[in-house]
ZAPAZA-724392 format. One record per residue (C-alpha): x, y negated, z negated. Coordinates in nm, 4 decimals. Each point is the difference from the previous one (the first is absolute). Layout:
((X; Y; Z)),
...
This chain:
((17.5390; -15.9239; -20.0748)),
((-0.3592; 0.0809; -0.0990)),
((0.0013; -0.2849; -0.2505)),
((0.1282; -0.2372; 0.2674)),
((-0.2771; 0.1085; 0.2371)),
((-0.2548; -0.0459; -0.2775)),
((0.1200; -0.3553; -0.0662)),
((-0.0084; -0.0761; 0.3713)),
((-0.3545; 0.1312; 0.0299)),
((-0.1137; -0.1901; -0.3076)),
((0.1584; -0.3180; 0.1304)),
((-0.1760; 0.0444; 0.3334)),
((-0.3347; 0.0584; -0.1737)),
((0.0375; -0.3061; -0.2208)),
((0.1049; -0.2065; 0.3004)),
((-0.3021; 0.1180; 0.2006)),
((-0.2409; -0.0814; -0.2825)),
((0.1625; -0.3374; -0.0566)),
((-0.0264; -0.0825; 0.3693)),
((-0.3615; 0.1195; 0.0385)),
((-0.2143; -0.2997; 0.0846)),
((-0.2633; 0.0127; -0.2749)),
((-0.2494; -0.2717; -0.0864)),
((-0.0612; 0.0016; -0.3774)),
((-0.3619; -0.1040; 0.0628)),
((-0.0874; 0.2860; 0.2339)),
((-0.2449; 0.1601; -0.2434)),
((-0.2030; -0.3182; -0.0252)),
((-0.0047; -0.0391; 0.3774)),
((-0.1034; 0.3636; 0.0478)),
((-0.3025; -0.0494; -0.2265)),
((-0.1645; -0.2223; 0.2609)),
((-0.3423; 0.1696; 0.0449)),
((-0.0048; -0.0926; 0.3685)),
((0.2197; 0.3036; 0.0644)),
((-0.2887; 0.2148; -0.1195)),
((-0.2807; -0.2029; 0.1591)),
((0.1713; 0.0252; 0.3368)),
((0.0442; 0.3758; -0.0389)),
((-0.3711; 0.0403; -0.0712)),
((-0.0901; -0.2197; 0.2970)),
((0.2249; 0.2072; 0.2245)),
((-0.1822; 0.3148; -0.1044)),
((-0.3346; -0.1692; 0.0670)),
((0.1153; -0.1051; 0.3471)),
((0.1026; 0.3567; 0.0817)),
((-0.3279; 0.1405; -0.1364)),
((-0.1838; -0.2380; 0.2346)),
((0.2249; 0.0958; 0.2910)),
((-0.0416; 0.3730; -0.0596)),
((-0.3807; -0.0270; -0.0502)),
((-0.0503; 0.1945; -0.3208)),
((-0.3543; 0.0436; -0.1264)),
((-0.0932; -0.1911; -0.3181)),
((0.0204; 0.3039; -0.2323)),
((0.3342; 0.1131; 0.1415)),
((0.1366; -0.3548; -0.0200)),
((-0.0898; -0.0089; -0.3701)),
((0.2083; 0.3140; -0.0490)),
((0.3017; -0.1575; 0.1692)),
((-0.0302; -0.3134; -0.2112)),
((-0.0360; 0.1781; -0.3330)),
((0.2961; 0.2362; 0.0235)),
((0.2296; -0.2772; 0.1236)),
((-0.1192; -0.2331; -0.2766)),
((0.0398; 0.2615; -0.2732)),
((0.3550; 0.0674; 0.1218)),
((0.0851; -0.3697; -0.0006)),
((-0.1407; -0.0449; -0.3490)),
((0.1714; 0.3091; -0.1427)),
((0.3398; -0.1117; 0.1296)),
((-0.0561; -0.3402; -0.1590)),
((-0.1454; 0.1061; -0.3348)),
((0.3414; 0.0529; -0.1591)),
((0.0864; -0.3664; 0.0504)),
((-0.2305; -0.1236; -0.2743)),
((-0.0916; 0.1803; -0.3261)),
((-0.3423; -0.1685; 0.0046)),
((-0.1059; 0.2205; 0.2914)),
((-0.1080; 0.3614; -0.0326)),
((0.0604; 0.2903; 0.2350)),
((-0.2993; 0.1489; 0.1801)),
((0.1206; 0.3491; -0.0868)),
((-0.2717; 0.1862; -0.1851)),
((-0.2540; -0.2676; 0.0989)),
((-0.0458; 0.0964; 0.3645)),
((-0.1031; 0.3565; 0.0777)),
((0.2982; 0.2373; 0.0075)),
((0.2591; -0.2803; 0.0094)),
((0.2948; 0.1007; -0.2176)),
((0.3793; 0.0244; -0.0158)),
((0.0672; -0.3114; 0.2076)),
((0.3795; -0.0477; 0.0342)),
((0.1549; -0.2300; -0.2589)),
((0.2968; -0.2329; 0.0478)),
((0.3342; 0.1171; -0.1343)),
((0.0637; -0.1308; -0.3500)),
((0.2713; -0.2610; -0.0334)),
((0.0030; -0.0882; 0.3686)),
((-0.1019; -0.3293; 0.1532)),
((-0.2828; -0.0059; 0.2530)),
((-0.1698; -0.2618; 0.2107)),
((-0.3561; 0.1137; -0.0603)),
((-0.1696; -0.2219; 0.2591)),
((0.2255; 0.1598; 0.2613)),
((-0.0882; 0.3457; -0.1305)),
((-0.3684; -0.0912; 0.0055)),
((0.0081; -0.1156; 0.3621)),
((0.1961; 0.3109; 0.0985)),
((-0.2547; 0.2260; -0.1700)),
((-0.2939; -0.1835; 0.1602)),
((0.1478; 0.0168; 0.3496)),
((0.1079; 0.3636; -0.0371)),
((-0.3573; 0.1042; -0.0723)),
((-0.1559; -0.2382; 0.2493)),
((0.2160; 0.1291; 0.2839)),
((-0.0852; 0.3615; -0.0754)),
((-0.3752; -0.0573; 0.0131)),
((-0.0338; -0.1960; 0.3256)),
((0.0751; 0.0810; 0.3654)),
((0.2154; -0.2910; 0.1195)),
((0.3087; 0.0857; -0.2033)),
((0.2208; -0.2172; 0.2205)),
((-0.1886; -0.3110; -0.1114)),
((0.0601; 0.0879; -0.3643)),
((0.3658; 0.0802; 0.0689)),
((0.0570; -0.3351; 0.1682)),
((-0.1590; -0.1851; -0.2887)),
((0.1949; 0.1996; -0.2590)),
((0.3298; -0.0768; 0.1722)),
((-0.0861; -0.3690; 0.0069)),
((-0.1062; -0.0276; -0.3629)),
((0.2928; 0.2100; -0.1229)),
((0.2337; -0.2399; 0.1800)),
((-0.1714; -0.2835; -0.1873)),
((0.0633; 0.1741; -0.3310)),
((0.3634; 0.0511; 0.0975)),
((0.0252; -0.3704; 0.0755)),
((-0.0746; -0.0667; -0.3682)),
((0.3562; 0.1214; -0.0656)),
((-0.0654; 0.2626; -0.2651)),
((0.2700; 0.2559; -0.0821)),
((0.0083; 0.2755; 0.2604)),
((-0.0373; 0.2674; -0.2676)),
((-0.3133; -0.1661; -0.1383)),
((-0.1473; -0.0283; 0.3489)),
((0.0619; 0.3638; 0.0860)),
((-0.1127; 0.1263; -0.3394)),
((-0.3220; -0.2009; 0.0158)),
((-0.0894; 0.1121; 0.3513)),
((0.0713; 0.3615; -0.0908)),
((-0.2211; -0.0275; -0.3062)),
((-0.2842; -0.1588; 0.1960)),
((0.0219; 0.2671; 0.2668)),
((-0.0054; 0.2719; -0.2674)),
((-0.3158; -0.1474; -0.1529)),
((-0.1549; -0.0265; 0.3455)),
((0.0768; 0.3625; 0.0806)),
((-0.1478; 0.1084; -0.3324)),
((-0.3227; -0.1905; 0.0713)),
((-0.0173; 0.1547; 0.3464)),
((0.0338; 0.3458; -0.1499)),
((-0.2767; -0.0851; -0.2480)),
((-0.2199; -0.1260; 0.2849)),
((0.0131; 0.3415; 0.1669)),
((-0.2162; 0.1402; -0.2784)),
((-0.3017; -0.2176; 0.0814)),
((-0.1420; 0.2405; 0.2625)),
((0.0315; -0.2519; 0.2841)),
((0.1899; 0.2428; 0.2236)),
((-0.2575; 0.2721; -0.0575)),
((-0.2904; -0.2278; 0.0908)),
((0.1599; -0.0565; 0.3409)),
((-0.0948; 0.3599; 0.0818)),
((-0.3591; -0.0108; -0.1295)),
((-0.2922; 0.0028; 0.2504)),
((-0.1344; -0.3195; 0.1524)),
((-0.3331; -0.1526; -0.0946)),
((-0.2917; 0.2005; 0.1384)),
((-0.2842; -0.2011; 0.1521)),
((-0.3434; 0.0952; -0.1330)),
((-0.3386; -0.0108; 0.1694)),
((-0.1471; -0.1569; -0.3134)),
((-0.1108; -0.3526; 0.1063)),
((0.1023; -0.1388; -0.3403)),
((0.3657; 0.0948; 0.0363)),
((0.2906; -0.1907; 0.1452)),
((0.0640; 0.0211; 0.3725)),
((0.3042; -0.1290; 0.1909)),
((-0.0604; -0.3555; 0.1211)),
((0.0896; -0.1975; 0.3136)),
((0.2116; -0.0992; 0.1734)),
((0.2407; 0.2901; -0.0632)),
((-0.2187; 0.2504; -0.1881)),
((0.2980; 0.1001; -0.2124)),
((-0.0044; 0.2994; -0.2340)),
((-0.0603; -0.0689; -0.3664)),
((0.3234; -0.1187; -0.1632)),
((0.1377; 0.1936; -0.2970)),
((-0.3033; 0.2179; -0.0882)),
((0.2129; 0.1827; -0.2592)),
((0.1567; -0.3015; -0.1705)),
((-0.1689; 0.0972; -0.3271)),
((0.2436; 0.2920; -0.0090)),
((0.2926; -0.2396; -0.0450)),
((0.1442; -0.0048; -0.3523)),
((-0.1127; -0.3036; -0.1986)),
((0.2645; -0.1889; -0.1957)),
((-0.2028; -0.1258; -0.2978)),
((-0.3594; 0.1186; 0.0456)),
((-0.0618; 0.3489; -0.1318)),
((-0.1564; 0.0911; 0.3355)),
((-0.1542; -0.1465; 0.3137)),
((-0.3402; 0.0568; -0.1601)),
((0.0628; -0.1949; -0.3216)),
((-0.2064; -0.3017; 0.1064)),
((-0.2704; 0.1312; 0.2322)),
((-0.2386; -0.2843; 0.0924)),
((-0.3797; 0.0341; 0.0133)),
((-0.1195; 0.1629; 0.3248)),
((-0.0849; -0.2280; 0.2925)),
((-0.3557; -0.0927; 0.0908)),
((-0.1624; 0.3001; 0.1713)),
((-0.0078; -0.0232; 0.3781)),
((-0.3450; -0.0997; 0.1230)),
((-0.1039; -0.1739; 0.3231)),
((-0.3441; -0.0967; -0.1275)),
((-0.0249; -0.3783; 0.0227)),
((-0.1257; -0.0190; -0.3571)),
((0.2819; 0.2093; -0.1426)),
((0.2870; -0.1407; -0.2061)),
((0.2551; 0.1400; 0.2431)),
((-0.1633; -0.1768; 0.2937)),
((-0.0015; -0.3267; -0.1950)),
((0.3696; 0.0402; -0.0740)),
((0.0655; 0.0686; 0.3676)),
((-0.1884; -0.3145; 0.1013)),
((0.2054; -0.2000; -0.2493)),
((0.3095; 0.1032; 0.1946)),
((-0.1723; -0.0686; 0.3316)),
((-0.0898; -0.3532; -0.1077)),
((0.3145; -0.0787; -0.2006)),
((0.1483; -0.2372; 0.2569)),
((-0.3366; -0.1528; 0.0901)),
((-0.0514; -0.1300; -0.3524)),
((0.2062; -0.2453; -0.2034)),
((0.3070; -0.1713; 0.1444)),
((0.0781; 0.2038; 0.3112)),
((0.3483; -0.1410; 0.0572)),
((0.1055; 0.0402; -0.3624)),
((-0.1286; 0.3563; -0.0183)),
((0.1757; 0.0865; 0.3241)),
((0.3245; -0.1520; -0.1305)),
((-0.0277; 0.2064; -0.3185)),
((-0.0675; 0.3188; 0.1966)),
((0.3010; -0.0503; 0.2259)),
((0.2324; -0.1038; -0.2835)),
((-0.0584; 0.3247; -0.1869)),
((-0.0312; 0.2271; 0.3057)),
((0.3398; 0.1636; -0.0629)),
((-0.0625; 0.2681; 0.2625)),
((0.3425; 0.1428; 0.0908)),
((-0.1139; 0.0952; 0.3523)),
((-0.2667; -0.1892; 0.1922)),
((-0.0546; 0.1079; 0.3615)),
((-0.1287; -0.2343; 0.2677)),
((-0.1724; 0.1241; 0.3141)),
((-0.0582; -0.2128; 0.3108)),
((-0.1132; 0.2045; 0.2958)),
((0.2660; 0.2657; 0.0510)),
((0.2576; -0.1931; -0.1999)),
((0.0630; 0.0834; -0.3642)),
((0.2471; -0.1578; -0.2379)),
((0.0385; 0.0052; -0.3760)),
((0.0944; -0.2511; -0.2662)),
((0.1841; 0.0977; -0.3159)),
((-0.0718; -0.1610; -0.3338)),
((0.0761; 0.0390; -0.3665)),
((-0.1913; 0.2584; -0.2053)),
((-0.2249; -0.0987; -0.2934)),
((0.2666; 0.1223; -0.2419)),
((0.2647; -0.1890; 0.1937)),
((-0.2002; -0.3192; -0.0411)),
((0.0024; 0.0455; -0.3791)),
((0.3724; 0.0749; 0.0039)),
((0.0357; -0.3326; 0.1795)),
((-0.2107; -0.1683; -0.2684)),
((0.2327; 0.1533; -0.2597)),
((0.2928; -0.1769; 0.1665)),
((-0.1905; -0.3289; -0.0024)),
((-0.0802; 0.0374; -0.3709)),
((0.3575; 0.0893; -0.0914)),
((0.1391; -0.2997; 0.1823)),
((-0.2549; -0.2416; -0.1429)),
((0.0567; 0.1277; -0.3556)),
((0.3776; -0.0154; 0.0415)),
((0.0217; 0.3698; -0.0914)),
((0.3525; 0.1314; -0.0457)),
((0.1283; 0.3112; 0.1744)),
((-0.1201; 0.2429; -0.2676)),
((-0.3461; -0.1546; -0.0159)),
((-0.0311; 0.0231; 0.3770)),
((0.0800; 0.3714; 0.0035)),
((-0.2578; 0.0470; -0.2745)),
((-0.2691; -0.1913; 0.1897)),
((0.0541; 0.1930; 0.3224)),
((0.0081; 0.3336; -0.1829)),
((-0.3147; -0.0529; -0.2083)),
((-0.1970; -0.1412; 0.2942)),
((0.1116; 0.2864; 0.2234)),
((-0.0980; 0.2586; -0.2616)),
((-0.3468; -0.1553; -0.0322)),
((-0.0393; -0.0056; 0.3793)),
((0.1132; 0.3605; 0.0384)),
((-0.2365; 0.1466; -0.2588)),
((-0.2832; -0.2244; 0.1212)),
((0.0324; 0.1350; 0.3545)),
((-0.0168; 0.3569; -0.1293)),
((-0.3083; -0.0797; -0.2100)),
((-0.1704; -0.1768; 0.2896)),
((0.0786; 0.2643; 0.2626)),
((-0.1308; 0.2688; -0.2334)),
((-0.3393; -0.1708; 0.0080)),
((0.0111; -0.0775; 0.3708)),
((0.0117; 0.3628; 0.1040)),
((-0.2367; 0.1139; -0.2755)),
((-0.2892; -0.2349; 0.0878)),
((0.1101; -0.0060; 0.3672)),
((-0.2366; -0.2853; 0.0783)),
((-0.0695; -0.1285; 0.3491)),
((0.1325; -0.3455; 0.0961)),
((-0.2272; -0.3024; 0.0667)),
((0.1128; -0.0195; 0.3633)),
((-0.1325; 0.3476; 0.0739)),
((-0.3300; -0.0562; -0.1808)),
((-0.0659; -0.3384; 0.1583)),
((0.0841; 0.1199; 0.3523)),
((-0.2242; 0.3050; -0.0358)),
((-0.3018; -0.1466; -0.1727)),
((0.0051; -0.3823; 0.0210)),
((0.2090; -0.1571; 0.2768)),
((0.2029; 0.2089; 0.2444)),
((0.2039; -0.3026; 0.1105)),
((0.1029; -0.1183; -0.3477)),
((0.3708; -0.0132; -0.0800)),
((0.1585; -0.0584; -0.3405)),
((0.2298; -0.2992; -0.0417)),
((0.2802; 0.2394; -0.0931)),
((0.0910; 0.3295; 0.1600)),
((-0.1466; 0.2795; -0.2126)),
((0.2792; 0.2024; -0.1665)),
((0.0081; 0.3754; 0.0707)),
((-0.1239; 0.1499; -0.3271)),
((-0.3256; 0.0224; -0.1986)),
((-0.1661; -0.3114; -0.1401)),
((-0.0382; 0.0491; -0.3753)),
((0.1668; -0.1443; -0.2030)),
((0.1697; -0.2973; 0.1634)),
((0.3750; 0.0565; -0.0026)),
((0.0865; -0.3686; -0.0074)),
((-0.2422; -0.0555; -0.2892)),
((0.1536; 0.2804; -0.2052)),
((0.3668; -0.0635; 0.0617)),
((-0.0251; -0.3796; -0.0125)),
((-0.1602; -0.0001; -0.3432)),
((0.2528; 0.2555; -0.1270)),
((0.2924; -0.2072; 0.1287)),
((-0.1522; -0.3229; -0.1309)),
((-0.0413; 0.1565; -0.3436)),
((0.3648; 0.1074; -0.0026)),
((0.1225; -0.3434; 0.1081)),
((-0.2220; -0.1737; -0.2544)),
((0.1562; 0.2091; -0.2758)),
((0.3427; -0.1390; 0.0952)),
((-0.0667; -0.3582; 0.1075)),
((-0.3220; -0.0740; -0.1858)),
((-0.3503; -0.0979; 0.1022)),
((-0.0666; -0.3290; 0.1789)),
((0.3293; 0.0364; 0.1857)),
((-0.0677; -0.2256; 0.2983)),
((0.1979; 0.0711; 0.3163)),
((0.0222; -0.0751; 0.3700)),
((-0.0379; 0.3188; 0.2025)),
((0.1897; -0.0276; 0.3271)),
((0.0638; 0.3731; 0.0432)),
((-0.2088; 0.0156; 0.3182)),
((0.1482; -0.3139; 0.1548)),
((0.2449; 0.1984; 0.2118)),
((-0.3009; 0.1813; 0.1492)),
((-0.1561; -0.3266; 0.1122)),
((-0.2356; -0.0575; -0.2943)),
((-0.0218; -0.3160; -0.2065)),
((0.1058; 0.0255; -0.3676)),
((-0.2615; 0.0032; -0.2744)),
((0.0137; -0.1287; -0.3581)),
((-0.1194; 0.1917; -0.3048)),
((-0.0372; -0.0873; -0.3662)),
((0.0782; 0.3534; -0.1151)),
((0.0829; 0.3481; 0.1219)),
((-0.3471; 0.1175; -0.0999)),
((-0.1603; -0.2750; 0.2064)),
((0.2051; 0.1118; 0.2993)),
((-0.0991; 0.3630; -0.0524)),
((-0.3680; -0.0979; -0.0055)),
((0.0398; -0.1830; 0.3293)),
((0.1847; 0.2977; 0.1482)),
((-0.2927; 0.2204; -0.1028)),
((-0.2811; -0.2135; 0.1452)),
((0.2038; -0.0483; 0.3184)),
((-0.0887; 0.3564; 0.0929)),
((-0.3695; -0.0809; 0.0267)),
((0.0733; -0.3203; 0.1927)),
((0.2095; 0.2143; 0.2341)),
((-0.2902; 0.2387; 0.0561)),
((0.1742; 0.3123; -0.1270)),
((-0.1478; 0.0574; -0.3502)),
((-0.3338; -0.0041; -0.1806)),
((-0.0406; -0.1891; -0.3274)),
((0.0225; 0.3042; -0.2369)),
((0.3386; 0.1011; 0.1452)),
((0.1233; -0.3471; -0.0867)),
((-0.1498; -0.0434; -0.3474)),
((0.0643; 0.3563; -0.1144)),
((0.3409; -0.0095; 0.1646)),
((0.0996; -0.3039; -0.2054)),
((-0.1165; 0.1745; -0.3175)),
((0.1927; 0.3134; 0.0958)),
((0.3168; -0.1984; 0.0722)),
((-0.0262; -0.1878; -0.3274)),
((-0.0192; 0.3270; -0.1923)),
((0.3057; 0.1313; 0.1806)),
((0.1925; -0.3237; -0.0507)),
((-0.0813; -0.0283; -0.3699)),
((0.0924; 0.3628; -0.0578)),
((0.3358; -0.0467; 0.1727)),
((0.0751; -0.3146; -0.1996)),
((-0.0968; 0.1676; -0.3273)),
((0.2112; 0.3087; 0.0626)),
((0.3121; -0.1327; 0.1720)),
((0.2287; -0.1810; -0.2423)),
((0.2757; -0.1966; 0.1644)),
((0.0461; -0.3420; -0.1566)),
((-0.2061; -0.3035; -0.0853)),
((-0.3415; 0.1046; 0.1424)),
């Protein structure tokens, strides 16, 4: 009787497998990198919706990207795990030997698992995950492979989330706010909202590749001095006159293109409304997508590009914010309104944190350095990342050229002095080169 039941069960199993609608080409179809690009874009859209600050956004991007890469790394022996290369990252779950996986599916699952956990609008991530999982199912892979791959991706994602908890982010949420000083040289909250200084303790966050937030400390800023013959006054006047000299329209276009302020408030009488935009890091994540598509990068290469760029951005923000709250320099808007022209307004809304060094200058050069290591110098591309925010696309001959324009845009926008830009670029290049030299993935 038992033998008869066994034969019946075996027959049923064989019949079920034989009748399962499987496309023999499902692995090839699943390796379409658009599955990953769309997942990254979904996370960007939610980051914009939830209004995360630039440093916090970089944290969301990097942990999601590391998870996506780590779930994919087993698909190709040419790629190396980031275990032992990123601070305290170890013991990432491995796939079960002898079992078949769809690694692109696992990679997307890992990316979305982490992304959902680090944002607020979880429903938006859930809706997207359901949709993209249905698309993977439509590729007609064996049910066991689908379930095994999703489970593996989720396990990697959960491991990365556990690792992320050691970066001191949660602790910094309880640290005291920025304290305003009476020293006229120090940063003061700026109009129209006079917001508190954002992330004054970001240098406490664990770096991933740098040995510390202080590894690449830039030279100090020009000493504050309102004497008209002083260097600081001359630098202030350069900002004041930035849009009066050269091609006004072109400079204004550059300033707006690289604004990347996630929250800009508008005040008209008693009416106030806000516009949401992409962060500086988000812009470079968008550029990463453009580069991958233009280069025809396969799925593995795409996960590598997003991961390396995100790592460079993350450490660059920590390095930059360390200097911001050490030098604590006053913004041009405050200086000009107090000592030169009380009615002057910058072209861009001044961000709520100290001036030196320029965040966009630092992180843009770091990201550009990472991307150059993957796609090469003189990689011309059409940047339409800001098009959905009503800005015309711009063309660049290289990532480094774009990062230089992003840097100078801050002076055109009236929010940074020249040293913050020049020294910020140098700082970002040091961070980027160090990341590239010490993170070994594949082909850089």
